[in-house]
C-alpha positions, 0 to 999 in steps of 0.5 A, a space after each residue: 500500500 505504501 508504494 502505490 502512494 509514493 508512485 502517485 506523486 511521480 516526477 513526471 507529474 511534477 514536470 508536466 505541471 511546470 511545462 504542460 503538454 498540448 492535448 492536440 500536438 503533444 508538444 511541451 510549451 510554457 504555460 503562457 503559450 496555451 489558450 485560456 479557457 475550459 472545455 475544448 480549449 483546455 490544454 491547447 497550444 496557441 498554434 493548434 488553436 489557430 490551426 483548429 479555428 479555436 481562436 483568431 491568429 491576432 489573439 495568439 500570445 507571442 513567445 518572442 517579439 520581432 526584436 527578440 527574434 531578430 536578435 536571437 537569429 543574429 546571435 545564432 548566425 554570429 555563432 555558426 558563421 565560421 563553421 559555414 565559412 570553413 565548410 564553404 572554403 573547403 568545398 571551393 578549395 577541393 572543387 576548383 581552388 587547387 588549379 590556381 597556382 599562386 593563390 592555391 597555397 595561400 588559400 590552403 594556408 588560410 583554410 588550415 588556419 581557419 580549420 584550427 581556430 574555429 573549434 577553439 573559438 567556438 569552445 571559448 565563446 560558449 559561456 558568452 553565447 549562453 549568457 546572451 541567449 539566456 538574456 534574450 530568452 523570455 
């Protein structure tokens, strides 16, 4: 008898009370992303409510404002830009960069330096990225 009483207060239920699950799409969202109401609107996220005509698109709560969304996009693009440049550089070098005699060695040296410094820079700026991301998260 004592084990069933303990099982009724599982950690899963505590987690669901903090971050509820939508009844329609079964995704977890913050509480402010759910439609207020009883009946068919109970525990329905704003996206599903708009898709199933339970509310107008203008009434939905926004998780990120336009300024915050632009700032987050800029933050992620600055974080991953060196990786994209490195992949593009190696693709260009391997496809057509070896055929230009004076520039191929210079291009290769720059790519090697970029390949060696990008993971180090990515690792070293992780805490700054996480702090800026937490500042931009609601």
